[in-house]
C-alpha positions, 0 to 999 in steps of 0.5 A: 149799636154793633154793626152786622157782619157781612154775609158769608159767600162761597168762592169757586176756586176752579172758576177763580183759577180760570179767571186768573189764567185768563188775565182777569185777576193778577193777584188774589188777596186774603184779608181779615182781622187778627185770629180769623185764620187768614194764613191757614186759609191762604195756604189752603187756597194756594194748594187748591189753586195750584191743583186747578191751574194744573188741570186747566193747563192740561199738562202744560206749564202751570203757575204755582202760587206763592204768598206775599205777607201784608203784615206790618210787623212780620217784616222784622226778624226775631219778632216771631211769637209776638207777631204770630208768624207761625211759619210752619203753617206755610208748609211747601208754599213759598212766602215773601215779605217776612223777616226782611228787616232787623228788629229795631227798624221803623219800616213804613208803608212807602217802603212796603209798597216798593218792596212789594212791587219788587217781589210781585214783579219777580214772581210774575217774571218767574211765572208764579201767581201771587196771593197777598195775605195779611191784616194791615189794611193800609199795606194791602191798599198800598199794594193793590190800589196803586196808592201814589203817596208822593204825586210830585215824586212817585216812589213806585211806578203804578205799572209795577203794581197789580191792577185787578185784585180778587179780595177774599175776607176771612169771616169769624163770629165776634164770639169765636174771634174773642175766644181765639184771641184770648186762647192765642194770647195765653199760648203765646205767653206760654211759648215765651213771649216775655222772654222774646222781648227780653232777648230783643232788649238784651240784643240792643233793640230800644225799648221805646221802639218795641213800644212803638210797634204796639200790641204785644210789644208795647205791653210786654215791654212795659212789663219787662221794664217794671211799669206794669205787673204780669196781670196788668199786662195780660188785661191791657194787652187782651183788651188792646188786641180785641180793639185792634181786631174791631179797627181792622174790620172797620178798615175792611168795611171802609174798603167796601164803602170805597168800592172794593168788592170783598168776598167774605168766607167762613173759615 
């Protein structure tokens, strides 16, 4: 039996901006499964909140929104097509936690939490307002739920992390999500996804590390190594991305069961 999707809501951006200025929320998080339009929504939200902040501050110094990525693979430099960075979508909105590590590293959630805390603290000191955006549920919860991974030797002081998050989920129907995933995969292959993986291997990145990164990097690397044909690569990868999107939604619905309120919006 297929679980029902959450009911869509309307987010009043003016009211949200007012609550953020009043200190009710110290970060807004935009989350959702792959191909659900998270980045585009987060950028649009940043512009709308900037406008609301300016109106509410009535000519005073208003905060400006900046986006912090919560994507476990966009941290790697040179892995652009396969991770769908689409940096052009950000326009004039500053972004963080993208291209911070070389391809071949094995970044983890502990390092992410520390790096997030550093970026978040710097933004708040400068008077910027953070919008966290991504689909890696564990990274999102590490940043917004003050996970203490090492209770005997804490890695990050919980005071350096947000305490009150307003969560927005980007909602698309399963049928549309399937269409978007398939169309995006075809586009990425046409854009040179296979050549990107070949270049990374030629630059010395261990193929087994690329396979460890999963999804596009796993199956395209196997194709480049001659283990599977182009047709097999496409079929296996398409199925894997669809399954990944389902697991993401399962994670987010699990967050709701753990008491986190997510405001789902249609985009």
